[in-house]
C-alpha positions in Angstrom: -8.2 35.2 14.5 -6.7 34.4 11.2 -3.3 32.8 11.0 -1.7 36.0 9.5 -2.9 38.1 12.4 -1.7 35.4 14.8 1.8 35.4 13.3 2.0 39.2 13.3 0.8 39.6 16.9 2.6 36.7 18.6 6.0 35.2 17.8 5.0 32.0 19.6 2.1 31.6 17.2 4.7 31.6 14.3 6.4 28.6 15.9 3.1 26.8 16.3 2.3 27.5 12.6 5.7 26.2 11.5 5.3 23.1 13.7 1.9 22.5 12.3 3.2 22.8 8.7 6.0 20.3 9.5 3.6 17.8 11.1 1.3 18.2 8.0 4.2 17.6 5.7 5.3 14.5 7.7 1.7 13.1 7.6 1.5 13.6 3.9 4.8 11.7 3.5 3.5 8.9 5.6 0.3 8.8 3.6 2.3 8.6 0.4 4.5 5.8 1.8 1.4 3.9 2.9 -0.1 4.2 -0.6 3.1 2.8 -2.1 3.0 -0.1 0.4 -0.7 -0.7 -0.5 0.2 -0.8 -4.2 3.1 -3.2 -3.6 0.8 -5.5 -1.5 -1.8 -5.5 -4.3 1.0 -6.4 -6.8 2.1 -9.2 -4.5 -1.5 -10.4 -4.2 -1.9 -10.4 -8.0 1.3 -12.4 -8.4 0.2 -14.9 -5.7 -3.1 -15.4 -7.5 -1.3 -16.1 -10.8 0.9 -18.6 -9.0 -2.2 -20.2 -7.4 -3.8 -20.4 -10.9 -0.7 -22.0 -12.4 -0.6 -24.5 -9.5 -4.2 -25.4 -10.1 -3.5 -26.0 -13.8 -0.6 -28.2 -12.9 -2.8 -30.1 -10.4 -5.5 -30.5 -13.1 -2.9 -31.9 -15.6 -1.5 -34.3 -13.0 -5.0 -35.6 -12.2 -5.7 -36.1 -15.9 -2.4 -37.8 -16.3 -3.2 -40.0 -13.3 -6.6 -41.0 -14.8 -4.8 -41.8 -18.0 -2.3 -44.0 -16.2 -5.1 -45.7 -14.2 -6.7 -46.7 -17.6 -3.7 -48.9 -18.3 
């Protein structure tokens, strides 16, 4: 039975269809929010990797400076 026939023949079917549409909309909103969170986490991950790279450069420079000081 198609949804149009269901709605015409039974008023309770109309309530079920409306509830299904509401649930579908809420799930799409949750899906969108999860995709935004996923994007934000990827940005945070990128920033942390940049910070990690900068710290490794600083560590390298400090080790070179330490070797330079050890030469004296």
